[in-house]
C-alpha positions, 0 to 999 in steps of 0.5 A: 690805403683805405678802400670802402666796400659796402656789404649791401652791394660790394663793388666789383672793382674794389673787390678786384683791388683787394684780390689783386693785393692778396694774390701779390702776397699781401696782407689786408684788414677786413670787416667781419661780424665780430672784430676787424681781422687781418687776412691773406691767401692760404695759397701764399706762404710768404703772406702767411709767414708775414701775418704770423710775424705781425701777430706774433703767433704760431701756426696753431693760432691761425683760423681760415675764413671760407665763403660757405660750407661747401668750401669748408668741406673741401679743406676740412673733414666734416662728418654729418653731426658737424655739418648739421651744427655748421648749417645751423650756426653759419654764417655767424660769429663763430670759430669752429675747430675741425680736422684739417684735410690734406688740401690745406698747405703745410705753411698754413697748418704748421704741425697741427691737424685741426683748423679754426673755421670761420664763415662770417655773416659779414657779406664783405668778408665772404665776397672777398673770399669768393672772389679770391677763390680760396680761403683766407688765413685770418687773425683778429685785429686786437691786442690779446689782453684787451680790445682797444678802441682803435680796433673798431674804427677802420680809419684808426686801424688804417692809421695804425697798420697802413705801413704793414698791410696792403690795404684796409677795407672800410666796412663801417664801424666794427664790433669788439666782441670776439667769436664764440670758439667751438671744438667739433673734433670730439664726440660732443661740441665743446665751447672753448671760448664764449663770444658773440655767437650763441650755439644753436 
C-alpha cells in the first residue's frame, strides 16, 4: 500500500498509520536523503528478523535511523570528538559507525558491539522515527551490486515489494547515491565507503 507523506508538512494521520504498522511488527519502505530504505522498529524482534530475511543480511549489516543526536546518545557511546563530527555532518547522507550501548536489543545487534547510525536530512524519515518513539532498524532498497531504476520511484518500489511490506511511503522520486560510511570507533575517523556525503 502506497501512502503519500510530504516532507514540508508531514500529515499526522499518515504518520500515525506508519507508526501503527511498525508497532504491529511491520516493515515499511520510506524515503531518505540517499536511497529509499526498508525500516522496522528496533523494539520488534519479529520485524527485525523479517527484514534480515528479506535483505539476506546478517545483523552485522544493519543500521539504525534516529530522529536526532540526543537519541543517538541514548543508544550509542558518543565521546566528545565523535559528538563534534556528528553535530557538523548530521542530519545528512552519512552512516556513522559507533560503539553500541546496552540499550540496543540483542536481536538488532547480533554479536557485534558497533552500530551504523543514520540521521537523514529527509524530514519524513525523522518524523517517522520521532512519532515511533524509538530508532528504526534500516537497510537500503537496492541490489547489492547495482542500484536499479525502480529503487528511486516509490510507485515502482510499491509494485515490487507490496506483498512483502506493510506499506511504502511515497516521498517523491528518491536518489540512487548511497550514504558515505564513516567509522568513528578508532582514534581518527575512517571513511569506509565514499557516497553522497562530504565529511566536514
